[in-house]
C-alpha positions as CSV (number, residue, x, y, z in Angstrom):
1,M,13.3,-4.3,2.5
2,A,17.0,-3.7,2.0
3,V,16.4,0.4,1.7
4,V,14.1,0.1,5.3
5,R,16.8,-1.0,6.9
6,Y,19.6,0.2,5.0
7,R,17.4,4.0,6.1
8,Y,16.6,3.4,9.3
9,G,17.2,0.3,10.4
10,S,19.3,1.9,13.6
11,K,16.2,3.5,14.4
12,L,13.4,1.0,14.0
13,E,13.1,-2.1,15.7
14,D,12.8,-5.4,15.3
15,Q,9.1,-5.9,15.4
16,Q,8.6,-2.5,13.1
17,L,10.8,-4.0,10.5
18,L,8.6,-7.2,10.6
19,A,5.4,-4.5,10.6
20,I,6.8,-2.3,7.7
21,Q,7.4,-5.7,5.7
22,S,4.0,-7.1,6.2
23,D,2.9,-3.8,4.9
24,I,4.8,-4.0,2.2
25,E,3.9,-7.2,0.9
26,S,-0.4,-6.7,1.5
27,N,0.3,-3.4,-0.5
28,L,2.3,-5.8,-3.5
29,K,-0.7,-8.7,-3.4
30,N,-3.4,-4.9,-3.3
31,R,-1.4,-4.4,-6.7
32,E,-2.2,-7.5,-8.5
33,Q,-5.5,-7.9,-7.4
34,L,-6.6,-4.0,-8.4
35,G,-4.1,-5.1,-12.1
36,R,-6.8,-7.8,-12.5
37,V,-9.7,-5.7,-12.7
38,R,-10.2,-4.4,-16.4
39,L,-11.7,-1.4,-16.8
40,K,-13.5,0.2,-19.7
41,N,-13.0,3.5,-20.8
42,S,-16.4,4.6,-20.3
43,D,-15.8,3.4,-16.2
44,E,-16.5,5.9,-13.9
45,P,-14.3,6.6,-10.5
46,D,-16.2,5.6,-7.7
47,V,-16.2,9.0,-5.9
48,I,-18.3,9.3,-2.0
49,F,-19.0,13.1,-1.4
50,R,-19.3,14.5,2.2
51,A,-19.3,17.6,2.7
52,I,-17.7,19.1,6.5
53,I,-20.0,21.5,7.7
């Protein structure tokens, strides 16, 4: 948040800074949860293909 405040603080309102901080905290929490999932080398990514015509 210090970097965000330094670079963009003058352009953002307090409410926007709080929203950014909340998003960053949420992303960090999600990263921790994803890091706990153990994958085998044989696990393939979950891919959904939708052709747009």
